[in-house]
C-alpha positions as CSV (number, residue, x, y, z in Angstrom):
1,X,-3.3,-28.0,11.8
2,X,-2.7,-26.1,8.5
3,X,-0.4,-28.8,7.1
4,X,-2.1,-28.9,3.7
5,X,-2.0,-25.0,3.5
6,X,1.7,-24.9,4.3
7,X,2.4,-27.7,1.7
8,X,0.6,-25.6,-0.9
9,X,2.7,-22.5,-0.1
10,X,6.0,-24.6,-0.2
11,X,4.8,-26.2,-3.5
12,X,4.0,-22.7,-5.0
13,X,7.4,-21.5,-3.9
14,X,9.2,-24.3,-5.5
15,X,7.2,-23.9,-8.7
16,X,7.8,-20.2,-8.8
17,X,4.1,-19.5,-8.6
18,X,3.7,-18.0,-5.0
19,X,1.9,-14.7,-4.7
20,X,1.3,-12.9,-1.6
21,X,-1.4,-10.3,-1.0
22,X,0.0,-7.7,1.5
23,X,-2.3,-5.2,3.2
24,X,-1.9,-2.3,5.7
25,X,-1.3,-4.6,8.6
26,X,2.2,-5.5,7.3
27,X,3.2,-1.8,6.8
28,X,1.6,-0.9,10.2
29,X,4.2,-3.2,11.9
30,X,6.8,-0.8,10.5
31,X,4.9,2.2,12.2
32,X,3.4,3.3,8.8
33,X,0.3,5.5,9.3
34,X,-2.9,3.6,9.2
35,X,-5.9,4.8,7.1
36,X,-7.6,5.7,10.4
37,X,-4.5,7.8,11.3
38,X,-4.7,9.6,8.0
39,X,-8.4,10.3,8.4
40,X,-7.8,11.8,11.9
41,X,-5.0,14.1,10.4
42,X,-7.5,15.2,7.6
43,X,-10.1,15.9,10.2
44,X,-7.7,18.0,12.3
45,X,-6.6,19.9,9.2
46,X,-10.2,20.7,8.3
47,X,-11.1,21.6,11.9
48,X,-13.5,18.7,12.0
49,X,-14.3,16.7,15.1
50,X,-12.5,13.3,15.3
51,X,-15.0,10.7,15.6
52,X,-14.6,6.9,16.5
53,X,-15.1,4.5,15.1
54,X,-15.4,5.6,11.4
55,X,-17.6,3.9,9.1
56,X,-16.3,2.3,5.9
57,X,-18.1,5.1,3.9
58,X,-16.2,7.7,6.1
59,X,-12.9,6.2,4.9
60,X,-13.6,7.4,1.4
61,X,-15.9,10.3,2.2
62,X,-13.6,12.3,4.4
63,X,-10.6,12.3,2.0
64,X,-13.1,13.4,-0.8
65,X,-14.4,16.2,1.5
66,X,-10.7,17.2,2.1
67,X,-10.0,17.2,-1.6
68,X,-12.9,19.8,-2.0
69,X,-11.8,21.7,1.1
70,X,-8.5,22.4,-0.6
71,X,-10.2,23.4,-3.8
72,X,-9.3,20.2,-5.7
73,X,-5.6,21.2,-5.6
74,X,-3.7,18.1,-6.6
75,X,-0.4,19.6,-5.4
76,X,-1.8,20.4,-1.9
77,X,-3.5,17.0,-1.8
78,X,-0.4,15.0,-2.5
79,X,1.9,17.3,-0.5
80,X,-0.4,16.6,2.5
81,X,-0.3,12.8,1.8
82,X,3.5,12.7,1.2
83,X,4.0,14.6,4.5
84,X,2.0,11.8,6.3
85,X,3.1,8.8,4.4
86,X,6.8,9.3,3.5
87,X,9.1,9.1,6.2
88,X,12.8,7.9,6.4
89,X,12.0,6.2,9.7
90,X,9.9,3.4,8.0
91,X,12.0,0.3,7.7
92,X,11.0,-3.3,6.5
93,X,9.9,-5.5,9.4
94,X,10.1,-9.2,10.2
95,X,7.0,-10.0,8.2
96,X,8.6,-8.6,5.0
97,X,11.7,-10.8,5.7
98,X,9.8,-14.0,6.3
99,X,7.7,-13.5,3.2
100,X,10.8,-12.9,1.1
101,X,12.4,-16.1,2.6
102,X,9.6,-18.0,0.8
103,X,10.8,-16.9,-2.5
104,X,7.5,-15.5,-3.8
105,X,7.3,-14.7,-7.5
106,X,5.1,-11.7,-6.9
107,X,3.3,-9.6,-4.5
108,X,-0.2,-7.7,-4.7
109,X,-0.6,-4.9,-2.3
110,X,-2.9,-2.0,-1.5
111,X,-0.1,-0.2,0.4
112,X,1.1,3.2,-0.9
113,X,4.5,2.9,0.8
114,X,7.8,1.3,-0.7
115,X,8.4,-1.1,2.3
116,X,8.2,-4.2,0.0
117,X,10.6,-2.7,-2.5
118,X,13.0,-1.7,0.4
119,X,12.7,-5.1,1.9
120,X,13.5,-6.9,-1.4
121,X,16.6,-4.7,-1.9
122,X,17.7,-5.3,1.7
123,X,17.4,-9.1,1.1
124,X,19.1,-9.0,-2.4
125,X,16.0,-9.8,-4.3
126,X,14.7,-8.0,-7.4
127,X,11.1,-7.1,-8.0
128,X,9.6,-4.8,-10.6
129,X,7.2,-2.2,-9.1
130,X,3.9,-1.8,-11.0
131,X,1.9,1.2,-9.7
132,X,0.0,2.6,-12.7
133,X,-2.0,1.3,-15.7
134,X,0.7,2.1,-18.3
135,X,3.1,-0.2,-16.4
136,X,0.9,-3.3,-16.3
137,X,2.1,-4.4,-19.7
138,X,5.5,-4.6,-18.3
139,X,4.6,-7.6,-16.2
140,X,6.5,-10.2,-18.2
141,X,6.3,-13.3,-16.0
142,X,7.2,-13.0,-12.4
143,X,9.2,-10.9,-9.9
144,X,6.8,-7.9,-9.6
145,X,4.9,-6.0,-6.9
146,X,1.6,-4.9,-8.2
147,X,0.3,-1.8,-6.2
148,X,-3.4,-2.0,-7.0
149,X,-4.0,1.3,-5.2
150,X,-1.2,3.2,-6.8
151,X,1.6,4.9,-4.9
152,X,2.8,8.3,-3.8
153,X,5.7,8.3,-6.3
154,X,3.2,8.3,-9.2
155,X,0.7,10.5,-7.5
156,X,-2.1,8.1,-8.3
157,X,-3.1,6.7,-5.0
158,X,-6.7,5.5,-4.4
159,X,-7.6,7.3,-1.1
160,X,-10.6,9.3,-1.8
161,X,-14.1,8.3,-3.3
162,X,-13.3,9.7,-6.9
163,X,-10.0,7.8,-6.9
164,X,-11.8,4.5,-6.3
165,X,-14.4,5.0,-8.9
166,X,-11.7,5.8,-11.6
167,X,-10.6,2.1,-11.4
């Protein structure tokens, strides 16, 4: 079962053409907050009732409401997100290690954290992190992590409705 898929992965690794798409589930294994956790924190901050389950529209609508709630203050917005997203207790997990063992040429991720970068350093691998439009031209070949939703360091994350439609 899956023999042909495994062979494709091994061949891509040997040919230096293996790219992994890494989503929130990998970071969640390191106890990074999930989108749902962030939405709940925003609701608490605004004094809103926490509801479950949230719709896919809620995941963009609620952060946008929060942005208006704080009078569109970028500083307050990113300080809130940094408080919830950046923590020294986040460490790379076994999935990071196993992905790196396959010698990928690149990663594409929607994650805001730096767990992939930290894992690469931990396992003596070097990847260029690309998290904003101006850095895309710096992709010269392989060994990069493309952060399609931006990151906290650049303060350009896609978390609210307006951020999504800027893309």
